[in-house]
Each structure stands twice: as structure tokens, then as C-alpha cells.
N, C-alpha and C positions, 0 to 999 in steps of 0.2 A: 504493500500500500504506500510505503514511503517513497519508493521510486516512482510510482505512478503519480503521486502528488507533485513531485518536482517536475515531471514531464508536463503535468497540467499547468503548473505555474509558467513554465517556459513557453507553452503554447499561447497563453494569454498575454504574456509580456511582449513576445516578439511578433505575434500576429495581431493581437488586440491593439497594440500600440499604433498600428498603422490603419486602424479602422476609421471610417469616415465619421466626422463629427456631426452630432445631431442638430445643433443649432448653427445658423449662419453667422459669420463674423464680419464686422465692419472692416474697411480697408486698413486702418491703422492696427487693429487687433490681428488681422490676418498677416500683416507684415511682421508683427512681433512673434507670432507663432512660427512663421516661416524662418525667422532668424534662429529660433530655438532649434527647429528641425534641421537647419543647415549644418549643425555640428553633430547630427545623429542622435539628439536627445528628444524624446517625445514631449509634446506640450502637456501641461497640467490637465487640459481637457481630455486629451487622449489617454492619459494615465487613469483618470477617473472612469472613463468609458471602459477601459480594460477591467477595472475592479467591478463595475456594474454588470458587465457581461458574465463574469464568474458568479456574482451573487444571484443573478437571475437563474443560473443553473441550480442553485441551492433551493430556490422556490419550487422547482419541479422535482426535487428529491435527489439531487446528485450528492451523495456522501463524499465522493472524491473532491468535488468543488468545495464542500464544507471544510474538509481537512486541509485542502491546499490554500484556503483563504488566508490563513494566518501567515504562511510563508510569503504570499503575494503582498500582503499588507506591509510586511517587513521590508520587502524590496521597494515598494512604492514610498514608504516612509523616507528611505534614504534618497530616493530620486527627488522627492519634493524638497527635502531640506538642502540638497546640493544644487538646486537651480539658481541661476544668477539673479541678483536683486532686480535687474531690469525686466525679468520675466513677469514680475508682479505689477508692472505699470499698466497692464491692461485689466480691466474689470472682469473680463471673461475668465482670466486665470485666477484672480482672487476668488471668484465664485466657485471655480473648480476646487480650490483649496478648502473652502467651506464644505462643499459637497463631499470631498474626500474624508474630512473629519467626521461628518455626520454619517458616513458609511462605515465607520470603525477605524479610520486612520488616526495616527498619532496627532494629538492637538498641538504639539510643539510647533507645527508649521503656522498655526494661527497666532501663537505668541510671537513668532518671528516676524510675521507681517505687522503686528501691532507695534513691535519695536522699531520696524522700519519707518513707521509713522506716515505722515501725510504724503511722503514721496511716492508711496504705492497705494495707500488707502484713502479714497475720497471720503468726505463727510457723509455722503449718502450710503457708502458701503460699511462704514464703521459699526452701525447697530447690528448688521447681519453678522459681521466677524466677531464682535464682542459677545453677542447673544449666543451664537453657536458655541463659542469657547466656554461660556458660562454654563451652558446646558450640559455639555459632555463632562464638565468638571463637577457637576452636581449642584451648582449654585442656581437653584430654580428661580428664586425671586429676581436675581440679577438678569437671568435669561429672559424671564417673562417681561421685565421692564424694557430690556433692549429690543426684543423682537416684536413687541406690541405694535410698533410703527411700521413694520415691514410687511408688505402685502405679498403673499405667495404668488398672486396673479401677475406681479410685475417681473417675475423671474423666469428663466428658462424652465420648461416643463419638469425635468427631473429634479432640479434644485427646488422648484416650487412645491413639488410633492413632498420632498424631504422636509422643507420648512413647515408645511402644513401638518405633517406627522409630528414634528417637534412641538409646534404650537398647541396641537390637540392634547398632547401629553401634559403640557403645562397648565391648561385650563380645565381639564376634565373634572377635577374635584369641585371646582367652584361654578363651572358653567358647562354642564354635560351637553346641552343643546348646541353650544358653539363648537365643542369638541367633535360632535357628530357631524356638523356642517364641514369642518376642516377635513375630516376623514373622507367624507364624500368627495371633496375636491381632490384629495391625494389619490384616491382610487381612479378617478377619471383622468388624471394627468399622466399616470404611469401604468397603463394596462399591461398585464402579462409579466410584470416585473416583481422583484422581491419587495419593492415599495408598495405595490398594490396588495401583495400577500399580507404584508405587515398591517396596512391600513384596514383591510378587510377583517383580519384576525382581531384587531383591537376594537373595531366598530361593532362587531357582534356583541361584545360585552358592555359597551356603552349603551346599546339598545336594550340589553337585558336589564341594566341597572336603572334605566329611565322608564321601564315598563312598556316599551314599544314592542309588544310581542310579535306582531306581524313582521316588523322589520327585523327583529332578532332572528326569527325562524327563516326568513328569506335570505338574510346575509349568511347565516350558518349553513344553510343548504348550498348556497353559492360557493362558500369556502370548501365544504366537503366534496363538492363536485369538481372543483377546479384545482384545489391545492391539497388534496388528501395525501399526496406523496411528499409534500414539503418537509424539509428537515425539522421545521417547527410545528408540524401537524400534531405531534405527540403532545406538546405543550397546549396546543389549542384544544385537543380532545379532553385533556384533564380539566382545563378551565370551563369547557362546555359542560362537563359532568357536574362541576360545582354549581354552575348557573342553573342547570336543570333541577337540582335539588331544592331550589328556592321558588319554584313555579308550581302553582295549583292548576294542573291540566284538566281537572274536573270542573273548573269554573265555567268554561265555554266549550261547546263541541268543536268549534272551529280551531280552538287552541290545541286540542288534542290531535285533530286531523292534521294540523300543520306540523306537529311533532312527528307524527308517523311519516309524513312526506319527507321531512328532514332526515329522519333516521334511515330511510331507505337508501341513502347515499353511503351508509356504513356497511361493513361486513356483518353477516348475521351474528357472529359471536360478540362483536363490539356492540351491536344493537341490544342484544340480550343483556349484557352486563350493564349498559346504561339504563335500560328499563328497570332492572333490579335495584340499582343504586337509587334511582329517582323514586321508585315505589317505597323503598325502605324509608327514605327521607320524608315522603308524604305522610307516612304513618307517624313519624316523629312530630310533624307539624300539624297533625289533625286534618290533613287533606284526604279524607277517607275515599271519596269517589275517585280522586286522582290515583290513590294507591291501588285501588281495585283495577282500574283501567290499565295502569302500567304493569301490574302483576300479570294480568291476562296476556298482554303482549309478550312479556318475558317467558311465560309458560309456553306460548306458541313456538318460541324459538329455542326452548330448552333441548328438544330432541332427546337424545340418549344420555345427556348430561344430568345425572341424577341429582347432583348437588344443586344445580341451577333450578331444576324442576321443583325440588323440595322447597327452596327459598321462595319461588314464585307462589307455591301453594300456601306457604306460611303467611306471606305478606297479604295475599288476597283474603285469607280467612281472618287474619288479625284486623283487617279493615272493615270486616262485616259484623264483628261481634257486638257492636253497639246498635245494630239495626234489628229491631224485634222480629221482623219477618224473615231474617236470614240467620239469626243467631244459632238455631239448631243445626243447620247445615254447616255453618262455620265451625262449631264445636266438634262435629264429627270429623271434619277435615283436619282440624288441629290434632285431634287424638290419633288420627291415622298416620301422622307424619313419622317417618323414620328418623329418629333423633341422631343417628350416626352420620347423617348427611348434613348436619348443621354445625356451624362454627359456634364458639362459646357465646358470642353476643346474640346470635339468633336463637340459641337455646334459651337464653334469658327472656327474649321476646316471646317465645313459645310458652314458657312457664307462666309468664305474666298474663298473656292473653287467655290462657285456660283459667287462671285464678280469677281474673276479672269477669270472664263469662259465667263462672260459677256464682259469683256474687250477684251478677245481673239477674240470673235465672231464679234466685231466691225470692225475688219480689214478684208476686203473681200478676199484678196489674200492669207490669211493664210491657207485656206482649201486645197490649192495646194502645200503647203510647207511640207517638211519632219518633222517628230516628233522631238522635242527638245531633245538634249542629256540629259542623266540622271543627270549630274553634270554641269550645265551651269554656265557661269560667270554672275556676277551681272550687270544689265543694268539699264538705267534710262528712265522714261517716260517723254515725252515732257511736259514742264510746261504749254503749251497752252491747255492741255486737250486732245491732240491727243495721240493715242496709237501707239507706235513704233512696228515694225515688230518683235521685240524680246519680246513682251509682254508675250508669254508662258514661257519664261525664268524667267521673273520677277514674274509671277504668282507662279511658282514653288518655287522660292526663298522665297516668302512671306508665302507660305504654310509651307515651312521648318521652317521659323523663328517663326511661331506661337507657335510651341510646344517646342522649345529649352529651354524655360524658365521653363519647367516642370522638376521636380527632377526625374532623371531616377531611382534612388534607390527606391523612394517611389512607383513607378509603379511596380517595381519588387517585392517589399515586399507584395503587394496586390495580386500577381499573383496566387501562388500555396501554399496551406497549407496542411501539412500532417495530 
């Protein structure tokens, strides 16, 4: 793999350096670039294009490009730092340096440009350079202040997309709507590139956090359809799983239908595991209809996998014990479960579900009562051992409490591996 990585770097450095530039240059800028090339040194614009060509291969799943990227960045770091000061007298090359740093390059080049001062950086370019440097150094307030005045639409498409990605990350906590707008722009500016992949991956979760379920499902489906082999798809799927655990899919039929359409882009095993994870989480949060729907889908995909089939059966039955018309069937299902197929945390859920069902059935008139709301208030059982009419409520509360001690991130980490 090491030899192949070096050959990959060589291919991009020596072939990519001669690639045609995406944006047109003015006469003076073209003259400056020709002067650089006259001594056999690629221009900053060409160097950045070389890097982007490699990174776009990462977006479609090239592990070789991913491994080789570090070596290429090291080579390009040296080339940028060794360019003559006069190279930076054209704004196009200054913008290329910013693009390079936002693509993972060494920020030392931006410090060098700032040290060269007004001889290479005009007043209109300084906010972009200072803001990009502050961003990669983790100085978010300074970055946001400097970049607030820079319009991504005023820049070449690729750099504009990079700036929009950067600005969206800086404002997402305070202004999710603005972040969403910037990510829309980034995606449209750089279709088919690693920049679009990154924008789409981030925007899915902005939509989730802001409650835009239709957009969330549409973007997630688009990502899974087009970038499922990306080097970063594993991270996306983990975050997607975490997002799914917070959604009540039983609230609207269209919401669950959208989930099914989105999940169809995944492999059957991955779909099954996501359905199980979301079903379990729905039980914890009191989303009983959602838990049942998700468990049914997981059961359909379990096939010969006994452990998955048993989990689906458990989650479905546990979601039904507070429903008077379904409690008898749910209890029968719970009692028929093979305990050897369950992990310790699911065994606890099974035992609690059976105990709560037993308490519920001790109250004769519960069979004529309507089902308990999905998110009930906490009630108290009489100290004399009598069970109150709100026992289904308490049962669900206890079922929810059982699993809240689990670490959600560790569940997600075990879910899907590329």
C-alpha cells in the first residue's frame, strides 16, 4: 500500500500540476502565472487543483487517495512556502493559498502572507486571509468576525464553496437557518466534489436539529445514494443513527414512509441494525407507535439472524404492553423469547417489561381504558402494594429509565462498519 500511495502522489503532482485551471485569469495575473511556470514551478492555483483532484477521489471511496493525501499535503506545503514573494502579488494566488489551507494545508503559508503585508495582500483580501487562518487555528470568534464581511458569491466557485462551508460551521449554533442556507450554496457551487460531500453530510444534521424532517430525509437519501462509498460515509452513518434515535416516526405516516425510502439506499443488514437501534430508543423515549413500526421492519429483515429477530420481537412486545387491547399478546411474546439470544441490557428490558405487564394486569378495569399517551407524567404506586390506575404510565417510565444509563455513543459506534 505504501508504494502505491507514493505512485498516487507522483501521478497527481506531475500530471495534476499541468491541469487546466478552472477559472479564467486576467492579463496581469496570467503573466504572473506564466512567469512562475517559466522556471518549471506550478502556480498556486495548479497546486490546489492537484490537491482537489485527489480529494474528490476520497469522496467516491478511494482509500488509496485517502492514504496518499497526507504525503501530497507535505509536498505541497513545501512548494507553497518556497514560492517567490512576487508570486503573491496576484489575488488569484492569494486565494489559492487560502483554499489550500482550508483543504488541510499547513496554515504557515497564510502567516507568511500576513507578514509580507500590504505588498501582497490588499485591504479587500485581508479579512479572507485572517479569517481563514483564525478558523483553522480554532479561534472561532476571530474567524467569524473577519469572515462576516466576505461574500462567498464574490469568489471563484471552489473557494466560494469552501468559504460557505466554513461560515456555516461558525454560525450553526446561533443561526441554524443561515447555516442551512450556506450549505445549500456550497453544494450547488461544487457538485460531485469532496466539498459537496462535506456540505451534504453536514446539512443532513442541520435539518434534523431544526426539525425539517422532509429535508432531512431527502438530503440523507441523496447522500446515501451518491456518496455511500465515501471515506467519511462511516462517520455519516453513525451520526445518522444518532439522529434517528431522536425522531418519533409514529407521529406522521409520511415521516415513517420517508424513513423507509431513505433506508432502502442501505444494505439490508445496515437497515436492520438501524431499525433496531431506533426502535430501542423509541421505547426509551415513550414513542410506542414508532417503536412498534421500527421493530416490525427490523423483524422483516432479520432473516436467519436469531439475535436480531429476538430483539425485534422484544422491542415490539415491550411497546405494546401499555395498550389494553394488545397486552395479552405482548405478554405471550415476551414469555416466549429465548433469553440466550439477548444481551444483558435487553435482558433487563425483558424482565422489566414482564414485571410491568404483571402489575398492569392486576387492575381489572384497565382493559376498558384507552392506551396510555406516549409521553406520560410520572406517577406513584401506593405504598400498601396496591397498583394505581396509572400503572401503565409508571411501567413505561420504568422501561424508559432502564436504558438511559447506556452510553448512546457506544451503541452507535457498534452499529455500522465500512
